[in-house]
DSSP file (Angstrom, degrees, kcal/mol; ACC not computed):
  #  RESIDUE AA STRUCTURE BP1 BP2  ACC     N-H-->O    O-->H-N    N-H-->O    O-->H-N    TCO  KAPPA ALPHA  PHI   PSI    X-CA   Y-CA   Z-CA
    1    1 A M              0   0    0      0, 0.0     2,-0.0     0, 0.0     0, 0.0   0.000 360.0 360.0 360.0 124.9  102.7   79.6  114.8
    2    2 A P        +     0   0    0      0, 0.0     2,-0.3     0, 0.0    12,-0.0  -0.352 360.0 179.6 -65.0 148.2   99.5   81.4  113.8
    3    3 A S        -     0   0    0     -2,-0.0     2,-0.3     2,-0.0     0, 0.0  -0.934  14.5-156.4-147.5 170.3   98.8   81.6  110.1
    4    4 A A        -     0   0    0     -2,-0.3     2,-0.5    11,-0.1    10,-0.1  -0.939  14.4-130.0-144.6 157.8   96.2   82.9  107.7
    5    5 A T        -     0   0    0     -2,-0.3     8,-0.2     8,-0.1     2,-0.2  -0.986  23.9-127.0-120.3 128.2   95.0   82.3  104.1
    6    6 A M        -     0   0    0     -2,-0.5     6,-0.2     6,-0.1     2,-0.1  -0.489  22.9-134.4 -75.7 135.2   94.7   85.0  101.7
    7    7 A T    >   -     0   0    0      4,-2.1     3,-1.7    -2,-0.2    -1,-0.1  -0.253  32.6 -99.2 -79.1 174.7   91.2   85.3   99.9
    8    8 A S  T 3  S+     0   0    0      1,-0.3    -1,-0.1     2,-0.1    -2,-0.1   0.648 127.1  57.9 -67.6 -13.9   90.9   85.8   96.1
    9    9 A K  T 3  S-     0   0    0      2,-0.1    -1,-0.3     0, 0.0    -3,-0.0   0.370 122.2-107.3 -96.0   7.1   90.3   89.5   97.0
   10   10 A G  S <  S+     0   0    0     -3,-1.7     2,-0.3     1,-0.3    -2,-0.1   0.621  72.5 141.9  79.4  18.5   93.7   89.7   98.8
   11   11 A Q        -     0   0    0     -6,-0.0    -4,-2.1     2,-0.0     2,-0.3  -0.689  31.6-164.5 -97.9 147.4   92.2   89.8  102.3
   12   12 A L        -     0   0    0     -2,-0.3     2,-0.6    -6,-0.2    -6,-0.1  -0.922  16.9-136.5-122.2 148.5   93.5   88.2  105.4
   13   13 A T        -     0   0    0     -2,-0.3    -8,-0.1    -8,-0.2     3,-0.1  -0.957  26.9-129.2-105.6 124.3   91.9   87.5  108.8
   14   14 A V        -     0   0    0     -2,-0.6     5,-0.1     1,-0.1   -10,-0.1  -0.628  30.5-113.4 -74.5 115.8   94.4   88.3  111.5
   15   15 A P     >  -     0   0    0      0, 0.0     4,-2.8     0, 0.0     3,-0.4  -0.081  21.9-117.7 -50.6 149.8   94.5   85.2  113.9
   16   16 A V  H  > S+     0   0    0      1,-0.2     4,-2.3     2,-0.2     5,-0.2   0.850 113.4  56.3 -61.8 -36.0   93.1   85.9  117.4
   17   17 A Q  H  > S+     0   0    0      2,-0.2     4,-2.1     1,-0.2    -1,-0.2   0.879 111.0  44.3 -63.5 -37.9   96.4   85.2  119.1
   18   18 A V  H  > S+     0   0    0     -3,-0.4     4,-2.1     2,-0.2     6,-0.2   0.937 112.6  50.7 -76.5 -43.1   98.1   87.9  116.9
   19   19 A R  H  X>S+     0   0    0     -4,-2.8     5,-2.0     1,-0.2     4,-0.8   0.916 114.1  46.2 -57.9 -42.1   95.2   90.4  117.4
   20   20 A N  H ><5S+     0   0    0     -4,-2.3     3,-0.7    -5,-0.3    -1,-0.2   0.934 112.7  48.2 -62.5 -45.9   95.4   89.9  121.2
   21   21 A A  H 3<5S+     0   0    0     -4,-2.1    -1,-0.2     1,-0.2    -2,-0.2   0.814 117.9  42.3 -70.5 -26.0   99.3   90.1  121.3
   22   22 A M  H 3<5S-     0   0    0     -4,-2.1    -1,-0.2    -5,-0.1    -2,-0.2   0.504 109.1-122.4 -98.6  -1.1   99.2   93.3  119.2
   23   23 A G  T <<5 +     0   0    0     -4,-0.8    -3,-0.2    -3,-0.7     2,-0.2   0.763  52.1 165.4  69.5  23.0   96.3   94.8  121.0
   24   24 A L      < -     0   0    0     -5,-2.0     2,-0.3    -6,-0.2    -1,-0.2  -0.464  13.2-179.6 -79.8 147.5   94.2   95.2  117.9
   25   25 A E    >   -     0   0    0     -2,-0.2     3,-1.9     1,-0.0     2,-0.1  -0.816  44.9 -62.8-131.1 169.6   90.5   95.8  117.8
   26   26 A A  T 3  S+     0   0    0     -2,-0.3     3,-0.1     1,-0.3    -1,-0.0  -0.361 123.6  19.7 -51.2 126.2   87.8   96.3  115.1
   27   27 A G  T 3  S+     0   0    0      1,-0.4    -1,-0.3    -2,-0.1     2,-0.1   0.370  90.4 132.4  93.5  -3.1   88.6   99.3  113.0
   28   28 A D    <   -     0   0    0     -3,-1.9    -1,-0.4     1,-0.0     2,-0.3  -0.492  51.3-128.9 -81.1 154.5   92.4   99.5  114.0
   29   29 A R        -     0   0    0     -2,-0.1    16,-2.6    -3,-0.1    17,-0.7  -0.734  17.0-159.8 -97.5 148.9   94.9   99.9  111.1
   30   30 A V  E     -A   44   0A   0     -2,-0.3     2,-0.4    14,-0.3    14,-0.2  -0.976   4.6-150.6-128.0 147.7   98.0   97.9  110.5
   31   31 A E  E     -A   43   0A   0     12,-3.1    12,-3.1    -2,-0.4     2,-0.6  -0.927   9.8-139.6-117.5 144.5  101.1   98.7  108.5
   32   32 A F  E     -A   42   0A   0     -2,-0.4     2,-0.6    10,-0.2    10,-0.2  -0.911  19.7-163.6-100.3 112.4  103.5   96.4  106.7
   33   33 A V  E     -A   41   0A   0      8,-3.6     8,-2.1    -2,-0.6     2,-0.6  -0.875  16.0-132.8-105.1 125.2  107.0   97.5  107.1
   34   34 A E  E     +A   40   0A   0     -2,-0.6     6,-0.2     6,-0.2     3,-0.1  -0.572  28.7 171.7 -75.2 117.0  109.6   96.0  104.7
   35   35 A L  E     -     0   0A   0      4,-2.8     2,-0.3    -2,-0.6     5,-0.2   0.732  67.6 -27.9 -91.9 -26.3  112.6   94.8  106.5
   36   36 A G  E >  S-A   39   0A   0      3,-1.7     3,-2.5     0, 0.0    -1,-0.4  -0.938  97.5 -42.8-171.7 176.8  114.2   93.1  103.5
   37   37 A K  T 3  S-     0   0    0      1,-0.3     3,-0.1    -2,-0.3    -3,-0.0  -0.271 130.1  -5.5 -54.1 116.0  113.3   91.5  100.3
   38   38 A G  T 3  S+     0   0    0      1,-0.2     2,-0.5    -2,-0.1    -1,-0.3   0.555 113.5 105.4  76.8   2.7  110.2   89.2  101.1
   39   39 A H  E <   +A   36   0A   0     -3,-2.5    -4,-2.8     2,-0.0    -3,-1.7  -0.958  43.9 169.2-123.2 118.6  110.4   90.0  104.9
   40   40 A F  E     -A   34   0A   0     -2,-0.5     2,-0.4    -6,-0.2    -6,-0.2  -0.846  26.2-143.2-125.8 166.0  107.9   92.4  106.5
   41   41 A E  E     -A   33   0A   0     -8,-2.1    -8,-3.6    -2,-0.3     2,-0.5  -0.973  18.2-139.9-118.5 134.9  106.9   93.4  110.0
   42   42 A I  E     -A   32   0A   0     -2,-0.4     2,-0.4   -10,-0.2   -10,-0.2  -0.883  23.9-174.1-103.6 133.2  103.3   94.1  110.8
   43   43 A M  E     -A   31   0A   0    -12,-3.1   -12,-3.1    -2,-0.5     2,-0.3  -0.977  31.6-113.7-127.5 131.5  102.8   97.0  113.0
   44   44 A A  E >   -A   30   0A   0     -2,-0.4     3,-0.6   -14,-0.2   -14,-0.3  -0.485  26.2-163.1 -64.4 125.7   99.7   98.4  114.6
   45   45 A A  T 3  S+     0   0    0    -16,-2.6   -15,-0.2    -2,-0.3    -1,-0.2   0.437  79.9  69.8 -90.2   0.0   99.2  101.9  112.9
   46   46 A T  T 3  S+     0   0    0    -17,-0.7    -1,-0.2     2,-0.1     3,-0.1   0.364  76.5 103.2-103.7  11.1   96.8  103.1  115.6
   47   47 A R  S <  S-     0   0    0     -3,-0.6     2,-0.2     1,-0.1    -4,-0.0  -0.234  83.6 -87.9 -82.9 170.6   99.4  103.4  118.3
   48   48 A S    >   -     0   0    0      1,-0.1     3,-1.5    -2,-0.1     4,-0.2  -0.558  28.2-127.0 -80.6 149.7  100.9  106.7  119.5
   49   49 A I  G >  S+     0   0    0      1,-0.3     3,-2.1    -2,-0.2     4,-0.2   0.800 105.1  76.0 -65.0 -28.8  104.0  107.9  117.6
   50   50 A R  G >  S+     0   0    0      1,-0.3     3,-1.4     2,-0.2    -1,-0.3   0.730  81.3  68.1 -56.1 -24.4  105.7  108.2  121.0
   51   51 A E  G <  S+     0   0    0     -3,-1.5    -1,-0.3     1,-0.2    -2,-0.2   0.705  91.9  61.1 -74.0 -12.6  106.1  104.3  121.0
   52   52 A L  G X> S+     0   0    0     -3,-2.1     3,-2.2    -4,-0.2     4,-0.6   0.563  74.5 125.4 -84.4  -7.2  108.6  104.6  118.2
   53   53 A E  T <4 S+     0   0    0     -3,-1.4    -3,-0.0     1,-0.3     0, 0.0  -0.307  83.5   5.8 -61.9 129.7  111.0  106.8  120.3
   54   54 A G  T >4 S+     0   0    0      1,-0.0     3,-1.1    -2,-0.0    -1,-0.3   0.190 100.1 106.0  87.7 -15.1  114.4  105.2  120.3
   55   55 A R  T <4 S+     0   0    0     -3,-2.2    -2,-0.1     1,-0.3    -3,-0.1   0.887  90.1  31.9 -64.2 -38.3  113.5  102.4  117.8
   56   56 A Y  T 3< S+     0   0    0     -4,-0.6    -1,-0.3     2,-0.0     2,-0.2   0.030  85.9 145.9-112.5  23.4  115.4  104.0  115.0
   57   57 A Y    <   -     0   0    0     -3,-1.1     2,-0.5     2,-0.0     3,-0.0  -0.435  25.6-172.4 -67.5 133.3  118.2  105.6  117.0
   58   58 A D    >   -     0   0    0     -2,-0.2     3,-1.5     3,-0.1    -2,-0.0  -0.971  15.8-156.1-128.5 111.2  121.6  105.7  115.3
   59   59 A K  T 3  S+     0   0    0     -2,-0.5    -1,-0.1     1,-0.3    -2,-0.0   0.709  91.0  64.2 -65.3 -18.3  124.5  106.9  117.4
   60   60 A R  T 3  S+     0   0    0      2,-0.1     2,-0.4    -3,-0.0    -1,-0.3   0.652  89.3  77.0 -77.0 -16.0  126.4  107.9  114.3
   61   61 A R  S <  S-     0   0    0     -3,-1.5    -3,-0.1     1,-0.0     0, 0.0  -0.800  75.8-134.0-101.5 138.2  124.0  110.5  113.3
   62   62 A K        -     0   0    0     -2,-0.4    -2,-0.1     1,-0.1    -3,-0.0  -0.548  31.5 -97.0 -84.8 151.0  123.8  113.9  114.9
   63   63 A P        -     0   0    0      0, 0.0     2,-0.3     0, 0.0    -1,-0.1  -0.315  39.3-142.0 -58.0 147.8  120.5  115.5  116.0
   64   64 A V        -     0   0    0      1,-0.0     2,-0.1     3,-0.0     0, 0.0  -0.849  10.5-118.1-110.4 151.0  119.0  118.0  113.5
   65   65 A T     >  -     0   0    0     -2,-0.3     4,-2.1     1,-0.1     5,-0.1  -0.423  26.3-110.3 -81.3 165.0  117.3  121.2  114.2
   66   66 A L  H  > S+     0   0    0      1,-0.2     4,-2.5     2,-0.2     5,-0.1   0.826 121.4  54.2 -60.1 -30.8  113.7  122.0  113.3
   67   67 A E  H  > S+     0   0    0      2,-0.2     4,-2.3     1,-0.2    -1,-0.2   0.903 107.7  49.6 -70.2 -40.6  115.0  124.4  110.7
   68   68 A E  H  > S+     0   0    0      2,-0.2     4,-2.1     1,-0.2    -2,-0.2   0.876 110.6  51.4 -62.6 -37.9  117.1  121.6  109.1
   69   69 A M  H  X S+     0   0    0     -4,-2.1     4,-2.3     2,-0.2     5,-0.3   0.970 110.1  48.2 -64.6 -54.7  114.1  119.4  109.1
   70   70 A D  H  X S+     0   0    0     -4,-2.5     4,-2.3     1,-0.2    -2,-0.2   0.861 110.5  50.6 -50.1 -43.5  112.0  122.0  107.3
   71   71 A A  H  X S+     0   0    0     -4,-2.3     4,-2.0     2,-0.2    -1,-0.2   0.888 110.7  50.1 -70.2 -36.0  114.6  122.7  104.8
   72   72 A A  H  X S+     0   0    0     -4,-2.1     4,-2.1     2,-0.2    -2,-0.2   0.882 112.5  47.4 -62.4 -36.3  114.9  118.9  104.0
   73   73 A I  H  X S+     0   0    0     -4,-2.3     4,-2.6     2,-0.2     5,-0.2   0.918 111.1  50.6 -73.1 -46.0  111.1  118.6  103.7
   74   74 A A  H  X S+     0   0    0     -4,-2.3     4,-1.7    -5,-0.3    -2,-0.2   0.895 111.0  49.2 -58.9 -41.4  111.1  121.6  101.4
   75   75 A R  H  X S+     0   0    0     -4,-2.0     4,-1.7     2,-0.2    -2,-0.2   0.896 111.6  49.5 -65.4 -44.2  113.9  120.1   99.2
   76   76 A G  H  X S+     0   0    0     -4,-2.1     4,-1.1     1,-0.2    -2,-0.2   0.885 110.1  50.3 -67.9 -38.4  112.1  116.8   98.9
   77   77 A A  H  < S+     0   0    0     -4,-2.6     4,-0.3     1,-0.2    -1,-0.2   0.829 109.1  52.7 -69.9 -28.1  108.7  118.6   98.0
   78   78 A A  H >< S+     0   0    0     -4,-1.7     3,-0.8    -5,-0.2    -1,-0.2   0.871 107.8  50.2 -73.5 -32.9  110.5  120.6   95.2
   79   79 A R  H 3< S+     0   0    0     -4,-1.7    -1,-0.2     1,-0.2    -2,-0.2   0.760 104.9  57.7 -75.7 -19.5  111.9  117.5   93.7
   80   80 A S  T 3<        0   0    0     -4,-1.1    -1,-0.2     1,-0.2    -2,-0.2   0.511 360.0 360.0 -90.5   0.7  108.5  115.6   93.6
   81   81 A R    <         0   0    0     -3,-0.8    -1,-0.2    -4,-0.3    -2,-0.1   0.484 360.0 360.0 -82.1 360.0  106.9  118.4   91.5
């Protein structure tokens, strides 16, 4: 299993096996997605949003319209002020 050691500045070097498997190159960004307390998934943030299609699908939720999305965004923005 590939591993890395954190420097005193909080930096990690991603092992070559992981970089190759994720298709990472110099300058690419990665995101750390919290799956649970102390458990994270590392995702390449330079990929297309289309790659997420179907990943978070929930059969119990009904699709929403663009108008409903806009209204939800507006409500969230109003609360953050």
